[in-house]
Each structure stands twice: as C-alpha cells, then as structure tokens.
C-alpha positions as CSV (number, residue, x, y, z in Angstrom):
1,M,-0.2,0.0,0.1
2,N,1.6,3.8,-0.7
3,L,0.7,6.4,1.1
4,K,0.7,9.7,-1.1
5,G,1.4,13.1,0.1
6,Q,3.6,14.6,2.1
7,K,2.7,15.1,5.7
8,P,0.9,18.8,5.5
9,A,2.0,21.2,7.8
10,A,-0.2,22.1,11.0
11,T,-3.5,24.3,10.5
12,P,-4.6,26.8,12.8
13,S,-7.1,25.2,15.6
14,G,-10.6,25.0,14.4
15,T,-9.7,25.2,10.9
16,D,-9.2,22.4,8.0
17,A,-6.6,21.6,5.9
18,P,-8.0,21.9,1.9
19,E,-9.2,19.1,0.3
20,S,-5.9,18.4,-1.7
21,A,-3.8,18.3,1.5
22,L,-5.8,15.4,2.5
23,L,-3.9,12.6,2.9
24,S,-4.6,10.1,0.0
25,V,-4.4,6.0,0.0
26,T,-4.0,4.4,-3.0
27,N,-4.8,0.5,-2.5
28,G,-2.0,-1.7,-4.0
29,P,-0.2,-5.5,-3.3
30,T,1.1,-6.2,0.0
31,S,4.5,-7.3,-0.2
32,A,4.8,-10.4,1.7
33,P,8.0,-11.9,1.7
34,V,9.3,-15.0,2.6
35,T,10.0,-15.5,5.9
36,A,13.8,-17.1,6.6
37,S,14.7,-18.0,10.1
38,S,17.8,-15.5,9.5
39,K,14.9,-12.8,8.8
40,R,12.6,-13.9,11.6
41,M,15.6,-13.6,14.4
42,T,15.9,-10.5,13.3
43,Y,12.5,-9.2,13.5
44,H,12.6,-10.5,17.0
45,T,15.3,-8.8,17.7
46,T,14.1,-5.2,16.2
47,L,10.6,-5.9,18.1
48,S,12.3,-7.2,21.8
49,N,14.4,-3.7,21.2
50,T,10.7,-1.5,20.1
51,L,9.4,-2.9,23.1
52,A,11.9,-2.2,25.7
53,N,12.2,1.6,24.0
54,L,8.1,2.1,24.7
55,D,8.1,0.5,27.9
56,M,11.0,3.1,29.0
57,N,9.2,6.1,27.6
58,A,5.4,5.5,29.0
59,E,3.6,7.9,31.0
60,T,2.5,5.0,33.8
61,K,4.9,2.0,33.5
62,Y,3.9,-1.3,34.3
63,D,6.3,-4.5,34.5
64,L,4.4,-6.5,31.8
65,K,4.9,-10.3,32.3
66,D,2.7,-13.1,31.1
67,E,3.4,-14.7,34.9
68,D,2.2,-11.3,36.4
69,L,-1.5,-11.1,34.4
70,K,-4.7,-13.5,35.7
71,D,-6.6,-14.4,33.0
72,L,-10.4,-13.4,33.9
73,Q,-12.5,-13.8,30.9
74,E,-12.1,-14.4,26.8
75,L,-13.5,-11.4,25.5
76,G,-12.8,-12.7,21.5
77,A,-11.0,-15.2,19.4
78,G,-10.4,-15.0,15.5
79,N,-8.2,-16.7,12.9
80,G,-5.3,-14.2,14.0
81,G,-5.5,-14.3,17.7
82,S,-7.2,-13.2,20.3
83,V,-8.2,-11.0,23.3
84,K,-8.8,-11.8,26.7
85,K,-9.7,-9.9,30.1
86,V,-6.7,-10.3,32.8
87,E,-5.8,-8.5,35.6
88,H,-2.1,-7.5,36.4
89,V,-2.0,-8.8,40.0
90,P,0.8,-6.2,41.3
91,T,-1.0,-3.4,40.5
92,H,-4.2,-4.9,40.4
93,T,-5.2,-3.0,37.3
94,L,-7.7,-4.9,34.6
95,M,-6.7,-4.9,31.4
96,A,-7.9,-6.4,27.6
97,K,-4.7,-8.8,26.8
98,K,-4.7,-8.7,23.0
99,I,-2.1,-11.7,21.7
100,V,-1.4,-12.0,18.0
101,L,0.7,-15.0,16.4
102,I,4.0,-13.2,15.1
103,D,3.9,-15.0,11.7
104,A,-0.1,-14.9,11.2
105,K,0.4,-12.7,8.1
106,P,4.2,-12.0,6.6
107,S,2.7,-8.5,6.3
108,V,2.4,-8.3,10.0
109,R,6.1,-8.3,11.0
110,K,6.5,-5.1,9.3
111,Q,3.3,-3.3,10.3
112,I,3.4,-4.4,13.9
113,L,6.2,-2.6,14.8
114,R,4.2,0.7,13.3
115,E,1.0,0.4,15.3
116,L,3.1,-0.7,18.9
117,Q,4.4,3.1,18.2
118,I,1.4,4.6,17.5
119,M,-0.5,3.1,19.9
120,H,2.2,4.4,22.3
121,N,1.9,7.9,21.3
122,C,-2.1,8.5,21.2
123,H,-3.9,10.3,24.3
124,S,-7.0,11.2,23.9
125,D,-9.8,10.8,26.3
126,Y,-11.2,9.2,22.7
127,I,-8.7,6.6,22.2
128,I,-8.5,3.4,23.8
129,S,-5.3,3.9,26.2
130,F,-2.1,1.4,25.7
131,Y,-0.2,0.2,28.6
132,G,2.5,-1.5,27.1
133,A,3.8,-5.2,25.3
134,F,5.5,-7.5,25.6
135,L,6.7,-10.4,23.5
136,S,5.8,-14.5,24.1
137,D,7.3,-16.3,21.5
138,P,5.5,-16.9,19.5
139,N,3.1,-13.8,20.5
140,I,3.3,-10.8,21.1
141,C,1.0,-9.5,23.8
142,I,-0.6,-6.1,23.7
143,C,-2.4,-4.8,27.0
144,M,-4.7,-2.0,26.1
145,E,-7.3,-0.1,28.6
146,F,-10.3,-2.6,29.7
147,A,-13.6,-0.8,29.0
148,D,-15.6,-2.7,31.3
149,K,-19.2,-2.5,29.1
150,G,-17.7,-3.9,26.2
151,S,-18.2,-2.5,22.5
152,L,-21.2,-0.9,21.3
153,D,-21.8,-4.1,19.0
154,G,-22.4,-6.1,21.7
155,I,-24.2,-3.8,23.5
156,Y,-27.2,-3.2,21.1
157,K,-27.3,-6.9,20.4
158,R,-28.3,-7.2,24.4
159,I,-30.4,-4.3,24.7
160,G,-31.2,-3.6,21.6
161,A,-31.7,-0.4,19.1
162,I,-30.2,2.4,21.2
163,D,-31.7,5.6,22.0
164,I,-30.5,8.5,19.8
165,D,-29.3,10.6,22.1
166,V,-26.7,7.9,23.1
167,V,-25.8,7.2,19.5
168,S,-25.8,11.2,18.9
169,K,-22.7,10.7,21.9
170,V,-21.2,8.1,20.4
171,A,-20.8,10.4,16.9
172,L,-19.4,12.8,19.0
173,A,-17.2,10.7,20.9
174,V,-15.7,9.0,17.3
175,L,-15.3,12.4,15.5
176,E,-13.2,13.9,17.8
177,G,-11.0,10.4,18.3
178,L,-10.9,10.5,14.1
179,T,-10.4,14.3,14.1
180,Y,-7.5,13.4,17.0
181,L,-6.0,10.4,15.2
182,Y,-5.8,12.4,11.4
183,D,-4.5,15.9,12.9
184,V,-2.2,14.6,15.2
185,H,-0.5,11.3,13.8
186,R,-2.2,11.7,10.1
187,I,-3.9,8.7,10.8
188,I,-7.1,6.8,8.9
189,H,-8.4,4.5,11.0
190,R,-9.5,2.2,8.3
191,D,-11.8,0.3,10.4
192,I,-15.0,2.0,12.2
193,K,-17.5,-0.3,13.4
194,P,-20.0,-0.6,16.3
195,S,-17.4,-3.7,17.6
196,N,-14.8,-1.0,17.4
197,I,-15.9,1.4,19.9
198,L,-15.8,0.7,23.3
199,F,-18.5,1.8,25.9
200,N,-17.1,2.4,30.4
201,S,-19.3,2.4,33.2
202,K,-18.0,5.9,33.4
203,G,-20.2,6.8,30.4
204,Q,-17.0,7.1,28.3
205,I,-16.7,6.1,24.6
206,K,-13.7,5.0,23.2
207,I,-12.2,3.6,19.4
208,C,-9.9,0.9,19.5
209,D,-7.9,-0.9,16.7
210,F,-6.9,1.8,14.3
211,G,-3.6,2.2,12.6
212,V,-2.1,1.2,8.8
213,S,-2.6,-2.5,10.6
214,G,-5.8,-2.0,12.1
215,E,-7.3,-4.7,10.1
216,L,-4.7,-7.2,10.1
217,I,-4.4,-7.3,13.9
218,N,-8.0,-6.7,14.9
219,S,-8.9,-7.8,18.3
220,I,-11.7,-10.2,17.3
221,A,-9.2,-11.1,13.6
222,D,-12.4,-10.4,11.4
223,T,-12.3,-11.7,8.0
224,F,-12.7,-9.6,4.8
225,V,-16.1,-10.1,5.0
226,G,-16.9,-8.9,8.4
227,T,-14.6,-5.8,8.0
228,S,-15.7,-4.7,4.2
229,T,-19.5,-4.5,4.9
230,Y,-18.6,-1.1,6.2
231,M,-15.7,0.6,3.6
232,S,-16.6,3.2,1.5
233,P,-17.7,3.0,-1.8
234,E,-14.6,4.4,-2.9
235,R,-12.2,1.8,-0.9
236,I,-14.6,-1.5,-2.2
237,Q,-13.7,0.1,-5.6
238,G,-9.7,0.1,-5.1
239,A,-9.4,4.0,-5.6
240,Q,-8.2,6.4,-3.2
241,Y,-9.6,7.5,-0.2
242,T,-9.4,9.7,2.2
243,V,-9.8,10.5,5.9
244,K,-13.7,10.5,4.7
245,S,-13.8,6.9,4.0
246,D,-14.3,6.9,8.1
247,V,-16.6,9.1,8.2
248,W,-18.9,6.6,5.6
249,S,-18.1,3.8,8.1
250,L,-19.2,6.1,10.9
251,G,-22.7,6.8,8.6
252,I,-23.2,2.7,8.6
253,S,-22.6,2.1,12.1
254,L,-24.8,4.9,13.3
255,I,-27.5,3.4,11.8
256,E,-26.9,0.3,12.8
257,L,-27.1,1.2,16.9
258,A,-29.7,3.4,16.0
259,L,-31.8,0.6,14.3
260,G,-30.3,-2.9,16.5
261,R,-29.5,-4.3,13.1
262,F,-27.6,-4.1,10.4
263,P,-28.5,-1.9,7.4
264,F,-27.3,-4.7,5.2
265,S,-29.3,-7.5,7.0
266,D,-32.4,-9.5,6.3
267,S,-35.7,-8.2,8.1
268,S,-36.9,-11.8,7.8
269,S,-34.5,-12.7,10.6
270,D,-36.3,-10.0,13.4
271,D,-39.3,-11.5,15.1
272,D,-43.0,-11.5,13.7
273,D,-44.5,-8.8,15.1
274,S,-41.2,-6.6,14.7
275,D,-42.4,-3.0,13.1
276,L,-41.2,-3.1,9.4
277,S,-41.3,0.3,9.0
278,D,-38.2,0.3,11.4
279,F,-36.3,-1.1,8.5
280,E,-37.9,1.3,5.6
281,G,-35.4,2.9,3.9
282,T,-32.3,0.5,4.8
283,L,-31.6,-2.5,2.4
284,S,-34.1,-4.5,3.2
285,P,-36.8,-6.2,3.4
286,S,-35.5,-9.0,1.1
287,K,-36.8,-8.8,-2.5
288,P,-35.5,-10.4,-5.6
289,M,-31.8,-8.3,-6.0
290,T,-31.3,-6.1,-9.4
291,L,-27.9,-4.7,-9.0
292,S,-27.1,-1.5,-11.8
293,L,-26.2,1.5,-11.8
294,P,-28.5,4.2,-9.8
295,P,-30.9,5.4,-12.1
296,P,-30.1,8.8,-14.0
297,K,-32.2,12.1,-12.3
298,S,-35.3,12.9,-13.0
299,K,-35.9,15.8,-14.7
300,G,-39.1,17.9,-13.2
301,L,-38.0,16.8,-9.7
302,D,-36.3,19.8,-7.5
303,T,-33.0,18.8,-6.3
304,K,-33.6,17.9,-2.8
305,E,-36.6,15.7,-3.8
306,S,-34.1,13.8,-6.9
307,K,-31.5,13.3,-3.8
308,R,-33.7,11.6,-1.8
309,N,-35.3,9.2,-4.4
310,K,-31.7,8.2,-5.3
311,R,-30.9,7.3,-2.1
312,K,-34.3,5.0,-2.0
313,S,-33.1,1.3,-1.2
314,K,-34.8,-1.4,-3.6
315,G,-34.2,-4.0,-1.2
316,V,-31.1,-6.9,-0.4
317,S,-31.1,-9.7,1.7
318,L,-27.9,-11.1,3.0
319,Q,-29.7,-14.3,4.3
320,G,-33.0,-15.9,4.1
321,G,-36.0,-14.6,1.8
322,G,-35.1,-17.2,-0.8
323,M,-31.2,-16.5,-1.6
324,T,-28.5,-16.0,-0.2
325,M,-26.4,-12.9,-1.2
326,S,-22.6,-13.3,-1.3
327,I,-19.9,-11.2,0.1
328,L,-19.4,-10.0,-3.8
329,E,-22.9,-9.2,-4.5
330,L,-23.2,-7.1,-1.3
331,L,-19.9,-5.4,-2.3
332,Q,-21.7,-4.8,-5.7
333,H,-24.5,-4.0,-3.9
334,I,-22.7,-0.7,-1.5
335,V,-21.1,0.7,-4.6
336,N,-24.0,0.8,-7.3
337,E,-26.7,1.1,-4.9
338,P,-28.5,3.8,-2.8
339,A,-27.0,4.3,0.4
340,P,-29.0,3.2,3.3
341,R,-30.6,6.0,5.5
342,L,-31.6,6.7,9.1
343,T,-35.3,6.0,8.5
344,P,-38.6,5.8,9.1
345,E,-38.6,9.5,8.6
346,G,-40.2,10.7,11.4
347,R,-38.8,8.8,14.2
348,F,-35.7,10.3,14.6
349,P,-34.1,13.8,14.7
350,K,-34.3,15.9,11.9
351,M,-30.9,16.9,12.5
352,A,-29.6,13.4,13.0
353,E,-31.2,12.4,9.8
354,D,-29.3,14.8,8.0
355,F,-25.9,14.0,9.5
356,V,-26.3,10.6,8.5
357,Y,-27.4,11.6,4.8
358,G,-24.2,13.5,5.1
359,C,-21.8,11.0,6.1
360,L,-23.1,8.5,3.4
361,M,-22.8,10.2,0.2
362,K,-21.3,8.2,-2.4
363,D,-19.2,10.8,-3.8
364,P,-16.5,11.4,-1.5
365,D,-15.5,15.0,-3.1
366,Q,-19.5,15.8,-1.2
367,R,-18.7,13.8,2.0
368,K,-17.3,16.3,4.8
369,T,-14.1,15.5,6.8
370,P,-14.8,14.6,10.5
371,K,-13.6,17.9,11.4
372,D,-16.0,19.6,9.7
373,L,-18.6,17.5,10.9
374,L,-17.7,18.4,14.8
375,Q,-19.8,21.7,13.4
376,H,-22.7,20.0,12.5
377,E,-25.8,21.2,14.4
378,W,-26.5,17.8,15.4
379,I,-23.1,17.1,16.9
380,V,-23.1,20.8,18.6
381,H,-26.3,19.6,20.4
382,A,-25.1,16.5,21.6
383,R,-21.9,18.2,23.3
384,E,-24.4,20.7,24.9
385,T,-26.7,18.3,26.2
386,S,-27.2,16.8,29.7
387,F,-27.9,13.5,28.7
388,D,-26.1,11.2,31.6
389,L,-24.2,8.6,29.6
390,E,-22.5,7.2,33.0
391,A,-26.7,6.9,34.1
392,W,-27.1,4.8,31.0
393,A,-24.6,2.7,31.8
394,G,-26.1,1.9,35.0
395,T,-29.0,0.2,33.3
396,F,-27.7,-2.7,31.5
C-alpha cells in the first residue's frame, strides 16, 4: 500500500487543511516476503528493542510479564489471535490483553512495529489507552485499557436499538477520536464499526484498533467479509481514499446502532411481530435483487427530492428470503445502489437524519471530513445536551 502526499503543515485550530492536502491512500498489493529463520531472528530483535524503548518512555510504567497477568475472561477470538480480560496482579489493574501470532501473516511483521509506536504515542480521551506490550514467543501480547461495558456491537445485541441521544454521543466521540488521529498523527482509522467502539461504566466512549495494520491485528481478527461491509464505495472499488472513508463507516455504524440491526441485513431474521417500518429505507426487507447503477436524475423534480429518490433502496437480503447474497454481490450493491438512510422519517430528529445523510454521500468529494462534521448542529447539540451516559451505563 502506498501513501501519497507528504505530511502537511499543521493548520490553525478550528480550521481544516484544503481538500488537496488530505492524505490519500492508494490501494495496492501488500508485499509478503518469504520468511527465513535469520529474518525472523532479526525481526524479533528489532521488536524486542522497540518494546523496551516504548516501556522506558511510557507515562504509566507497568512491568508487564505473562506470569503477572491473571486471565479472567475470553473477550474474543479469531484466525489471527485472541483478546482476553486480565488482571495485572501487582497493581490490581484490569486490562485487555490482545494476543497476536507474530507469524500469522507476513505483512504483520513490518506493520505491527508501526502500530505499537502509534498506540504508545496516542493520548486522547476518545482513544483506548495503551499500557505496553511484550514478547511471548511465538506471540506478542499487547495490553490495553479495559472497557467494562464492552463494544457497542455487543451492547445493542444485548439490549436492542440504542437511544438516539446515546447515538449522538457516539457520533461525537468517534468524530473527536478520528480528528485527533488524523490531525495529530496523520492516521486514517480504516476500520470504524460498532465492534471497534468501546464503552465503559463511567460513560466514556472510545475507539480502538486504529492504524495502518488495524485490519491485520484486529482484536477479534475479523475476516475480510466482516470488515469490508463497512467500507466506503471508493475503498471497495480500489480507488484512492482519504479520512472521509471513515465518515462513511461511521454513518453505517450509526444506523446500525439506532435500528438495532445491521443496515444490510435481512429483516426476516427479526421477530414476526416487529415493526417493519423500522427497516424502511435500509437495504431490507428482502426482495429479488437487481444490481444496477443508480437511476439517472429525473427531470422535473427539484434537487432535494431527486436526491431523496436516488437514495431509496430497492431492498436486498443477506440471508433467507429465498436467496443468499454473497459478499461480492453485497460489495457490488454498496457501490452501485443508493446508500441506506436513518429511517423511517419522523422517528428520529431531522438533524440526525441530515447528519447520517451527509456521512453516506456516495461521492467522497461531497462527503465532509470528521473535523467539518464536529460543527454539525446534531453534534453541537450532543456536546451541549445534559444526557447522562454514566447513568445510561447503569441500566444494563
């Protein structure tokens, strides 16, 4: 993957760099050299030195050793590793320990060094804190802040659709985190989704699994299928993309949280007595699928009405409904068909509908950056509202 463009000079607070200054990423083949034992030893030496330097410069120092970490609970597992809730016995600190097989993928070896450095350097109220890492051959163990309420993905699957006031707070926190990552570290997250947005009993919302290798060492080690469904159309098509691609992923995630279901899933999996009006305007309920380019703009309609019609979905099924949609068909649908919306109209605040609409503009040139969106009226309202997230955390 090639990064295009040099790091632009810092812009004054409250202003954005011009569009041309946005870091753009060109999709390309990832180098995967054959691993020789000598190269592996060299890599281990480099990794050990890096970890030692990170530990020396840490704000809060933990002497992290496997024997001092008591396993409490398995939080997730996948092809590339697992993540566990652990207690650092000497300090009685609860942590999330991500265990990654170093040689799981050749591309991990080079990228993991950069991700560790990035994690160490990130200090934000909207980013999961990094406590340190150590080698436990053939694994690397990465210890991070533990969010006791888990991911928003797990929360809505336990309690159902999330209150729109909470969703607005989620949007605010994610935008703050994305703006920090991009403005301070020139990082595009690339993997925004509910499972990478964590919540704790203090009412704090934080994002995790960021950086260029975020998809490679995801805590749950999602497959391409799981991650790509949140990708922006330009990324799916292999075109250049900027930080605006994270805005698309945020829009999809917000609809998912507000409806209590993934926007591209099949309504037939819901209870028979559920209110199907919840799913109007999303890519559901199931109908025979037709993959085609969006219809041309109708003459005689005003621009606003034309945009609304262009975004109306014809419906598609991922499973059930007489057919199964493959991942390739779904990706084609995301690229070619109108984007989902926060519907039904009138159920949610107009400013919330407008915010999500703006996140899901198919043309990235028309999509705003995270910093731009921090000025949206819905986000300004979320910042000023007295809604108590800590009290909400106590309800489940």
